C-alpha positions as CSV (number, residue, x, y, z in Angstrom):
1,M,2.6,-21.6,4.2
2,T,1.9,-25.3,3.4
3,L,-0.3,-26.5,0.5
4,R,-3.3,-28.7,0.9
5,Y,-4.9,-30.6,-2.2
6,T,-8.5,-31.5,-2.0
7,D,-9.7,-34.6,-3.3
8,R,-12.0,-32.9,-6.3
9,S,-8.5,-30.7,-7.3
10,I,-6.3,-34.0,-7.4
11,A,-8.8,-35.9,-9.9
12,D,-9.2,-32.2,-12.0
13,V,-5.2,-32.8,-12.4
14,D,-5.3,-36.1,-13.1
15,S,-8.0,-36.4,-15.7
16,A,-6.0,-33.1,-17.4
17,F,-2.6,-35.0,-17.2
18,A,-4.3,-38.3,-18.6
19,W,-6.0,-36.3,-21.7
20,Y,-3.0,-33.9,-22.6
21,E,-1.0,-37.3,-22.3
22,K,-3.6,-39.3,-25.1
23,Q,-3.1,-36.0,-27.2
24,R,0.8,-36.1,-27.4
25,R,3.4,-38.1,-25.2
26,G,4.9,-35.5,-23.3
27,L,2.3,-33.0,-23.3
28,G,0.8,-34.0,-20.0
29,F,4.5,-33.1,-18.2
30,E,4.1,-29.8,-19.7
31,F,0.8,-29.6,-18.5
32,L,2.1,-30.3,-14.8
33,D,5.2,-28.1,-15.2
34,C,3.0,-25.3,-15.5
35,I,0.9,-26.1,-12.7
36,E,3.7,-26.4,-10.9
37,V,4.9,-22.8,-11.9
38,S,1.6,-21.3,-11.2
39,L,1.8,-23.3,-7.2
40,N,5.0,-21.4,-6.3
41,K,3.7,-18.2,-7.4
42,I,0.7,-18.9,-5.0
43,L,2.8,-19.7,-2.6
44,S,4.9,-16.9,-2.6
45,F,2.6,-14.2,-2.9
46,P,-0.8,-15.8,-2.3
47,E,-2.6,-12.5,-1.9
48,M,-1.7,-11.7,-5.7
49,Y,-4.4,-13.5,-7.3
50,E,-8.5,-12.0,-7.4
51,T,-10.7,-13.2,-4.7
52,C,-13.5,-14.3,-7.9
53,H,-16.5,-15.1,-5.1
54,A,-16.4,-16.0,-1.8
55,D,-13.1,-16.7,-0.4
56,F,-11.7,-18.4,-3.8
57,R,-9.0,-16.9,-5.5
58,R,-8.1,-17.5,-9.1
59,C,-4.8,-18.0,-10.7
60,V,-5.0,-18.3,-14.7
61,I,-2.4,-21.1,-15.6
62,R,-0.2,-20.0,-18.3
63,R,-0.7,-21.9,-21.4
64,F,-3.2,-24.3,-21.1
65,P,-7.0,-23.3,-20.2
66,F,-7.1,-24.1,-16.7
67,S,-7.0,-21.9,-13.3
68,I,-6.5,-22.8,-10.2
69,F,-9.4,-21.7,-7.6
70,Y,-7.7,-21.7,-3.8
71,T,-8.6,-20.3,-0.5
72,I,-6.1,-19.2,1.8
73,E,-6.7,-19.8,5.5
74,E,-4.7,-19.3,8.8
75,Y,-1.5,-21.9,8.2
76,E,-2.1,-23.3,4.8
77,I,-3.2,-22.7,1.1
78,I,-6.5,-24.8,0.0
79,I,-6.2,-26.1,-3.6
80,H,-10.1,-26.9,-4.4
81,S,-10.1,-26.9,-8.1
82,V,-7.7,-27.0,-11.4
83,F,-10.6,-26.1,-13.3
84,D,-10.9,-26.9,-17.0
85,N,-12.0,-23.0,-18.1
86,R,-13.7,-24.5,-21.0
87,Q,-16.7,-25.9,-18.6
88,D,-20.2,-24.6,-17.8
89,P,-18.6,-21.9,-14.9
90,K,-21.1,-22.7,-12.9
91,K,-19.0,-25.9,-12.1
92,R,-16.5,-24.0,-10.6
93,P,-16.1,-24.4,-6.4
């Protein structure tokens, strides 16, 4: 399987990375490392994570208050959002 990112998910990661880098140099890269670990788990076991609504699955990222929302399609996994869990849950994908 391959991963495909929506524009929203890319924007989510970019803004979170920039915010964490402002807080402390290198923290944004630590955030990216945690995302990469989660994405590797999703690729290895895509059905491991719970379905939270419709076909969206949710993987909570270790150490940072974010979740990856994704769907499993026939030949790819689509990353719809890297959601900041501190936001209003109504804004989830």
